[in-house]
Kinemage of the C-alpha trace (Angstrom):
@kinemage 1
@onewidth
@group {chain A} dominant
@subgroup {mainchain}
@vectorlist {calphas} color= white
{ca met a 1} P 137.685 40.436 101.934
{ca ser a 2} L 134.470 41.101 99.990
{ca leu a 3} L 132.160 38.740 98.134
{ca leu a 4} L 129.544 39.601 95.528
{ca thr a 5} L 126.338 37.563 95.816
{ca phe a 6} L 122.886 37.854 94.298
{ca asp a 7} L 119.293 36.716 94.591
{ca lys a 8} L 116.359 36.995 92.183
{ca ser a 9} L 116.292 40.774 92.226
{ca ser a 10} L 119.474 42.241 93.663
{ca phe a 11} L 123.242 42.047 94.100
{ca tyr a 12} L 124.899 42.164 97.516
{ca met a 13} L 128.408 42.925 98.692
{ca asp a 14} L 129.121 41.169 101.959
{ca gly a 15} L 125.393 40.868 102.539
{ca glu a 16} L 124.642 44.551 101.963
{ca pro a 17} L 122.643 45.695 98.901
{ca phe a 18} L 124.990 46.658 96.065
{ca arg a 19} L 123.813 48.171 92.816
{ca ile a 20} L 126.271 47.843 89.959
{ca leu a 21} L 126.781 51.243 88.337
{ca ala a 22} L 129.568 50.599 85.881
{ca gly a 23} L 131.285 51.672 82.711
{ca asp a 24} L 133.688 50.018 80.296
{ca ile a 25} L 137.135 51.627 80.503
{ca his a 26} L 139.798 49.646 78.658
{ca tyr a 27} L 143.285 50.218 80.040
{ca phe a 28} L 144.879 49.193 76.731
{ca arg a 29} L 143.025 51.934 74.844
{ca ile a 30} L 144.037 54.816 77.131
{ca his a 31} L 147.551 56.037 77.854
{ca pro a 32} L 148.557 55.129 81.432
{ca ser a 33} L 149.192 58.787 82.209
{ca lys a 34} L 145.446 59.362 81.717
{ca trp a 35} L 144.107 56.365 83.651
{ca glu a 36} L 143.717 58.287 86.898
{ca arg a 37} L 141.857 61.190 85.303
{ca val a 38} L 139.383 58.875 83.593
{ca leu a 39} L 138.791 56.925 86.804
{ca asp a 40} L 138.250 60.181 88.694
{ca leu a 41} L 135.648 61.188 86.109
{ca ala a 42} L 133.966 57.813 86.607
{ca leu a 43} L 133.811 58.418 90.351
{ca asp a 44} L 132.508 61.934 89.874
{ca phe a 45} L 129.793 60.584 87.590
{ca gly a 46} L 128.712 58.182 90.317
{ca leu a 47} L 130.074 54.861 89.089
{ca asn a 48} L 131.195 52.271 91.611
{ca thr a 49} L 132.555 49.728 89.124
{ca val a 50} L 134.797 49.541 86.060
{ca gln a 51} L 134.479 46.815 83.453
{ca thr a 52} L 137.436 45.981 81.222
{ca tyr a 53} L 138.541 43.347 78.763
{ca val a 54} L 141.985 41.716 78.778
{ca pro a 55} L 143.213 41.368 75.158
{ca trp a 56} L 145.051 38.056 74.721
{ca asn a 57} L 146.731 39.052 71.440
{ca ala a 58} L 148.248 42.174 72.996
{ca his a 59} L 149.545 40.347 76.070
{ca glu a 60} L 150.902 37.343 74.138
{ca pro a 61} L 151.861 38.757 70.711
{ca ala a 62} L 154.123 35.771 70.026
{ca gln a 63} L 153.459 32.335 71.447
{ca gly a 64} L 155.013 32.049 74.892
{ca lys a 65} L 156.187 35.694 74.948
{ca phe a 66} L 154.134 37.850 77.304
{ca val a 67} L 153.854 41.611 77.748
{ca phe a 68} L 152.418 43.160 80.917
{ca ser a 69} L 154.116 46.550 80.984
{ca gly a 70} L 153.478 50.096 79.789
{ca met a 71} L 149.995 50.407 78.328
{ca leu a 72} L 149.493 46.721 79.073
{ca asp a 73} L 150.316 46.987 82.782
{ca leu a 74} L 147.122 45.323 83.931
{ca glu a 75} L 148.259 45.042 87.550
{ca arg a 76} L 148.922 48.763 87.735
{ca phe a 77} L 145.451 49.497 86.378
{ca leu a 78} L 143.787 47.101 88.808
{ca ala a 79} L 145.736 48.556 91.716
{ca leu a 80} L 144.669 52.073 90.705
{ca cys a 81} L 141.024 50.998 90.549
{ca gly a 82} L 141.375 49.533 94.027
{ca lys a 83} L 143.040 52.680 95.328
{ca lys a 84} L 140.133 54.746 93.998
{ca gly a 85} L 137.590 52.440 95.646
{ca leu a 86} L 136.215 51.168 92.337
{ca lys a 87} L 135.185 47.539 91.920
{ca val a 88} L 136.148 45.704 88.724
{ca leu a 89} L 134.262 43.390 86.401
{ca leu a 90} L 137.140 41.687 84.595
{ca arg a 91} L 136.740 40.053 81.188
{ca pro a 92} L 139.849 37.974 80.427
{ca ser a 93} L 138.104 35.595 78.007
{ca pro a 94} L 140.086 34.360 74.986
{ca phe a 95} L 137.736 36.232 72.641
{ca ile a 96} L 136.725 39.801 73.499
{ca cys a 97} L 135.235 41.093 70.214
{ca ser a 98} L 135.299 44.800 71.133
{ca glu a 99} L 136.097 45.857 67.551
{ca trp a 100} L 139.642 44.692 68.312
{ca asp a 101} L 141.921 42.833 65.897
{ca phe a 102} L 140.798 39.169 65.575
{ca gly a 103} L 138.561 39.795 68.586
{ca gly a 104} L 141.608 39.570 70.865
{ca leu a 105} L 142.689 36.137 69.635
{ca pro a 106} L 146.417 35.925 68.774
{ca ala a 107} L 147.202 35.681 65.069
{ca trp a 108} L 149.716 32.902 65.724
{ca leu a 109} L 146.809 30.561 66.458
{ca leu a 110} L 146.165 30.480 62.717
{ca lys a 111} L 149.416 28.649 62.048
{ca glu a 112} L 147.775 25.402 63.132
{ca arg a 113} L 145.306 24.467 60.399
{ca lys a 114} L 143.231 22.072 62.516
{ca leu a 115} L 142.809 24.461 65.432
{ca val a 116} L 139.219 25.659 65.925
{ca val a 117} L 138.936 28.906 67.876
{ca arg a 118} L 136.281 29.368 70.556
{ca ser a 119} L 135.701 25.641 70.817
{ca ser a 120} L 136.562 22.607 72.919
{ca glu a 121} L 139.026 21.474 70.230
{ca pro a 122} L 142.073 20.286 72.274
{ca ser a 123} L 144.782 22.421 70.645
{ca phe a 124} L 142.788 25.605 71.185
{ca leu a 125} L 142.099 24.772 74.825
{ca ala a 126} L 145.800 23.981 75.264
{ca ala a 127} L 146.733 27.435 73.973
{ca val a 128} L 144.189 29.056 76.284
{ca lys a 129} L 145.512 27.047 79.227
{ca ala a 130} L 149.100 28.190 78.566
{ca tyr a 131} L 147.908 31.798 78.495
{ca tyr a 132} L 145.822 31.398 81.641
{ca asp a 133} L 148.731 29.702 83.421
{ca arg a 134} L 150.556 33.019 83.040
{ca leu a 135} L 147.667 35.454 83.448
{ca leu a 136} L 145.444 34.094 86.193
{ca pro a 137} L 147.985 33.771 89.032
{ca met a 138} L 148.702 37.456 88.490
{ca leu a 139} L 145.057 38.279 89.199
{ca leu a 140} L 144.676 36.478 92.526
{ca pro a 141} L 145.874 39.333 94.776
{ca tyr a 142} L 143.352 41.627 93.081
{ca leu a 143} L 140.278 39.482 93.731
{ca ser a 144} L 137.771 41.031 96.128
{ca thr a 145} L 138.046 37.879 98.251
{ca asn a 146} L 141.701 38.827 98.785
{ca gly a 147} L 140.990 42.497 99.448
{ca gly a 148} L 141.291 43.616 95.824
{ca pro a 149} L 138.852 45.281 93.412
{ca ile a 150} L 137.884 42.353 91.103
{ca met a 151} L 134.391 41.289 92.176
{ca ala a 152} L 133.490 39.071 89.187
{ca val a 153} L 135.234 37.491 86.184
{ca ala a 154} L 133.727 36.819 82.753
{ca val a 155} L 133.923 33.367 81.165
{ca glu a 156} L 133.389 34.397 77.522
{ca asn a 157} L 132.038 37.299 75.529
{ca glu a 158} L 128.724 37.145 73.660
{ca tyr a 159} L 129.371 33.507 72.884
{ca gly a 160} L 125.675 32.948 72.249
{ca ser a 161} L 126.063 34.879 68.980
{ca tyr a 162} L 128.786 32.459 67.870
{ca gly a 163} L 128.108 28.896 68.958
{ca asn a 164} L 126.694 26.505 71.531
{ca asp a 165} L 129.700 24.413 72.595
{ca arg a 166} L 128.813 23.996 76.268
{ca gln a 167} L 131.907 21.828 76.780
{ca tyr a 168} L 134.093 24.777 75.756
{ca leu a 169} L 132.369 27.204 78.107
{ca asn a 170} L 132.591 24.771 81.000
{ca ala a 171} L 136.282 24.166 80.241
{ca leu a 172} L 136.949 27.913 80.509
{ca ala a 173} L 135.010 28.115 83.772
{ca asp a 174} L 136.945 25.131 85.131
{ca met a 175} L 140.255 26.782 84.226
{ca leu a 176} L 139.278 29.947 86.066
{ca val a 177} L 138.162 28.112 89.194
{ca gly a 178} L 141.133 25.762 89.019
{ca his a 179} L 143.512 28.714 89.149
{ca gly a 180} L 141.869 30.063 92.306
{ca ile a 181} L 139.329 32.503 90.869
{ca asp a 182} L 136.802 32.352 93.713
{ca val a 183} L 134.670 35.396 92.856
{ca pro a 184} L 131.456 34.919 90.851
{ca leu a 185} L 131.734 34.147 87.141
{ca tyr a 186} L 129.478 35.795 84.586
{ca thr a 187} L 128.681 36.125 80.902
{ca thr a 188} L 127.082 38.791 78.705
{ca asp a 189} L 125.049 38.263 75.528
{ca gly a 190} L 122.557 40.016 73.288
{ca asp a 191} L 118.910 40.623 74.158
{ca asn a 192} L 117.623 37.379 72.703
{ca ala a 193} L 116.597 34.263 74.632
{ca gln a 194} L 118.623 31.944 72.397
{ca leu a 195} L 121.760 34.082 72.662
{ca leu a 196} L 121.454 34.285 76.435
{ca thr a 197} L 120.955 30.530 76.706
{ca phe a 198} L 123.785 29.494 74.357
{ca gly a 199} L 126.175 31.984 75.936
{ca arg a 200} L 126.037 30.573 79.464
{ca ala a 201} L 128.281 27.869 80.830
{ca asn a 202} L 126.077 26.766 83.721
{ca arg a 203} L 123.346 27.999 86.021
{ca gln a 204} L 125.733 29.108 88.752
{ca leu a 205} L 126.779 32.119 86.685
{ca phe a 206} L 125.007 35.431 86.628
{ca phe a 207} L 124.594 37.040 83.235
{ca gly a 208} L 124.247 40.415 81.618
{ca val a 209} L 122.145 41.384 78.638
{ca asn a 210} L 123.621 43.730 76.020
{ca phe a 211} L 121.577 46.206 73.980
{ca arg a 212} L 121.465 49.697 72.552
{ca ala a 213} L 120.762 52.582 74.930
{ca lys a 214} L 117.576 53.840 73.309
{ca pro a 215} L 114.259 54.735 74.956
{ca gly a 216} L 111.981 51.716 75.183
{ca thr a 217} L 114.697 49.047 75.021
{ca ser a 218} L 115.218 48.276 78.712
{ca leu a 219} L 111.808 46.765 79.510
{ca pro a 220} L 111.823 44.136 76.713
{ca ala a 221} L 115.444 43.293 77.549
{ca lys a 222} L 114.534 42.767 81.193
{ca glu a 223} L 111.572 40.580 80.246
{ca ile a 224} L 113.740 38.427 77.958
{ca ala a 225} L 116.394 38.047 80.653
{ca gln a 226} L 113.815 37.032 83.257
{ca lys a 227} L 112.230 34.493 80.911
{ca thr a 228} L 115.680 33.023 80.256
{ca glu a 229} L 116.416 32.628 83.962
{ca asp a 230} L 113.894 33.536 86.630
{ca gly a 231} L 116.322 34.082 89.425
{ca met a 232} L 118.792 36.708 88.319
{ca pro a 233} L 118.942 40.452 88.971
{ca phe a 234} L 118.569 42.653 85.887
{ca phe a 235} L 122.151 43.370 84.810
{ca ile a 236} L 122.854 45.336 81.635
{ca gly a 237} L 126.318 44.037 80.774
{ca glu a 238} L 126.750 46.490 77.903
{ca phe a 239} L 124.516 49.547 77.624
{ca trp a 240} L 125.552 50.745 74.178
{ca ala a 241} L 125.741 54.523 74.486
{ca gly a 242} L 127.286 54.964 71.032
{ca arg a 243} L 128.640 52.846 68.210
{ca ser a 244} L 131.927 51.925 66.590
{ca met a 245} L 132.908 53.393 63.247
{ca his a 246} L 134.323 51.998 60.012
{ca trp a 247} L 136.720 53.769 57.696
{ca gly a 248} L 134.790 55.613 55.017
{ca glu a 249} L 131.643 56.432 56.941
{ca pro a 250} L 130.780 59.679 58.763
{ca phe a 251} L 131.074 59.835 62.529
{ca tyr a 252} L 127.740 58.945 64.075
{ca his a 253} L 126.523 60.868 67.105
{ca arg a 254} L 123.797 59.311 69.213
{ca pro a 255} L 121.699 62.162 70.657
{ca pro a 256} L 122.718 62.708 74.305
{ca glu a 257} L 119.085 63.264 75.270
{ca glu a 258} L 118.198 59.847 73.866
{ca thr a 259} L 120.909 58.128 75.898
{ca ser a 260} L 120.017 59.939 79.120
{ca leu a 261} L 116.333 59.037 78.733
{ca ala a 262} L 117.232 55.394 78.133
{ca phe a 263} L 119.461 55.493 81.222
{ca arg a 264} L 116.587 56.885 83.283
{ca glu a 265} L 114.323 54.054 82.145
{ca ala a 266} L 116.951 51.416 82.959
{ca leu a 267} L 117.414 52.801 86.467
{ca glu a 268} L 113.672 52.994 87.091
{ca leu a 269} L 113.393 49.314 86.127
{ca gly a 270} L 115.939 48.452 88.810
{ca gly a 271} L 118.707 47.835 86.291
{ca asn a 272} L 122.340 47.372 87.194
{ca val a 273} L 123.888 49.317 84.339
{ca cys a 274} L 127.279 49.209 82.608
{ca phe a 275} L 127.867 51.824 79.921
{ca tyr a 276} L 129.663 50.572 76.816
{ca met a 277} L 131.713 52.582 76.360
{ca phe a 278} L 132.093 54.991 79.269
{ca ala a 279} L 135.473 56.094 77.890
{ca gly a 280} L 136.364 54.662 74.487
{ca gly a 281} L 139.947 55.701 73.799
{ca thr a 282} L 142.037 54.603 70.840
{ca asn a 283} L 142.869 51.429 68.900
{ca phe a 284} L 146.597 52.089 68.983
{ca gly a 285} L 148.823 50.694 66.249
{ca phe a 286} L 146.974 48.315 63.969
{ca met a 287} L 144.727 46.806 66.630
{ca gly a 288} L 141.411 48.027 65.244
{ca gly a 289} L 139.193 45.155 64.161
{ca ala a 290} L 136.996 44.782 61.099
{ca asn a 291} L 133.761 43.332 59.803
{ca ile a 292} L 133.046 41.456 56.617
{ca gly a 293} L 129.655 41.854 55.039
{ca lys a 294} L 127.483 44.080 52.927
{ca ser a 295} L 125.446 45.261 55.905
{ca tyr a 296} L 128.548 46.858 57.450
{ca ser a 297} L 129.651 48.662 54.309
{ca pro a 298} L 129.562 52.468 54.137
{ca arg a 299} L 128.631 51.823 50.496
{ca pro a 300} L 125.657 49.403 50.603
{ca asp a 301} L 125.633 49.145 46.800
{ca thr a 302} L 128.938 47.249 46.824
{ca pro a 303} L 129.476 43.498 47.257
{ca ser a 304} L 130.378 42.065 50.656
{ca arg a 305} L 133.882 43.112 51.567
{ca tyr a 306} L 136.352 43.720 54.356
{ca ile a 307} L 135.321 46.815 56.348
{ca pro a 308} L 137.968 47.915 58.902
{ca his a 309} L 137.212 49.865 62.047
{ca thr a 310} L 138.811 53.239 62.589
{ca thr a 311} L 141.875 53.816 64.742
{ca ser a 312} L 139.726 55.988 66.980
{ca tyr a 313} L 137.549 54.159 69.478
{ca asp a 314} L 135.786 57.307 70.597
{ca val a 315} L 132.487 55.509 69.821
{ca asp a 316} L 130.532 58.576 70.929
{ca ala a 317} L 131.154 57.534 74.538
{ca leu a 318} L 130.401 59.593 77.641
{ca ile a 319} L 134.060 60.588 77.776
{ca gly a 320} L 135.542 61.520 74.414
{ca glu a 321} L 138.718 60.154 72.923
{ca asn a 322} L 140.440 63.347 74.107
{ca gly a 323} L 139.581 62.451 77.711
{ca glu a 324} L 137.005 65.192 78.163
{ca pro a 325} L 133.464 64.627 79.497
{ca thr a 326} L 130.795 65.151 76.862
{ca glu a 327} L 127.254 66.504 76.927
{ca lys a 328} L 126.137 62.878 77.203
{ca tyr a 329} L 128.267 62.492 80.349
{ca tyr a 330} L 126.634 65.473 82.038
{ca leu a 331} L 123.057 64.638 81.060
{ca cys a 332} L 123.431 61.049 82.260
{ca arg a 333} L 125.142 62.230 85.450
{ca asp a 334} L 122.156 64.496 86.088
{ca val a 335} L 119.847 61.493 85.657
{ca leu a 336} L 121.825 59.425 88.150
{ca asp a 337} L 122.011 62.278 90.658
{ca glu a 338} L 118.255 62.714 90.434
{ca his a 339} L 117.653 58.973 90.783
{ca leu a 340} L 119.878 58.837 93.867
{ca lys a 341} L 118.270 62.035 95.205
{ca arg a 342} L 121.477 64.050 95.018
{ca ala a 343} L 121.616 67.736 94.204
{ca arg a 344} L 122.429 68.568 90.597
{ca arg a 345} L 126.035 69.671 90.200
{ca pro a 346} L 127.697 72.333 88.025
{ca arg a 347} L 129.747 71.368 84.998
{ca ser a 348} L 133.048 72.441 86.430
{ca his a 349} L 135.707 70.005 85.237
{ca gln a 350} L 139.031 71.569 84.409
{ca lys a 351} L 139.988 70.861 80.825
{ca gln a 352} L 143.317 69.280 80.008
{ca lys a 353} L 145.981 71.201 78.184
{ca thr a 354} L 146.209 70.217 74.551
{ca gln a 355} L 148.738 70.795 71.821
{ca ala a 356} L 148.593 70.880 68.056
{ca ile a 357} L 151.053 68.605 66.261
{ca ser a 358} L 151.734 68.877 62.544
{ca val a 359} L 153.481 66.036 60.723
{ca pro a 360} L 154.162 66.853 57.055
{ca leu a 361} L 154.047 63.851 54.713
{ca ser a 362} L 156.470 64.403 51.858
{ca gln a 363} L 157.076 60.913 50.443
{ca thr a 364} L 154.992 58.033 49.160
{ca ala a 365} L 155.689 54.402 48.297
{ca asp a 366} L 153.700 51.913 46.259
{ca leu a 367} L 152.409 49.043 48.369
{ca phe a 368} L 153.662 46.488 45.844
{ca asp a 369} L 156.928 48.218 44.936
{ca lys a 370} L 159.780 45.750 45.504
{ca asp a 371} L 162.548 48.397 45.508
């Protein structure tokens, strides 16, 4: 049994100081055959924690029909994290954003015209409750209080950027606790006092602040977080090491040196850091999300329109979509080794075998052809 606690400056695991060094690794974006390799790379880097979402729409694609197998075998992923000695920050909130289709909300919710997503509207809470009735009992053996890897569970995701329905947030927290989730609850929101305030359910939660991993960003984020709640350790819930991509725009590389310098600053400020993403993976099928708005368009001269995200979720992460560590991985690993006073290590990972696959496309069909 282990319990995560915190005071004004630090986290503790069973009373001993515990610094969260984490990275987002989404099991549903990586083939299960590669889970172990990615987790081993996380350990080699120096992480002690994995953060992952749980996508509602993937696990309940049709109302009342659940899928927890194959790439969606959450229990297998959690067990593997535990076997590797990695803690887990689990984010099973109804909405995950994450550049995922409908932000993880099931499309079948839209059949009910009066339903209001991400709110205390009764029909939405009833749908969430039915989902949690299936999901949450499955998680109990994997809580740290039961000897498992899950040390904290998220209530919502960047809700402060969406609304301020405190009744909704408290209802979610009550559902979690009511199902036996006895590890700390938390939230993450952008680096703005209003977002951090609106995104929290109550003062018993700890919270993370999300922002881009650029030099000079950590200190103002820490100051904003401390002004919002003077009594929380500095936790970077999402340290954006790259960015998602839309169809039609060139792939954007964030300079590895820039990310490693920002990481150094965050560590020197006492930050508990979670890279988003540590390993991005792939939006398999048609699960990539989209934005609507002129500001997202690869062609700013056009009117506001639907801008879909790419199938790839490489997002210039520390581990590429192909599962290989990048220059950013090694530079940031060097920073962490230096911070922890460990000797710098050679770049000696064995590359995976790859194969070239050619699929000739010889036929076409008109989208609106009825034949």
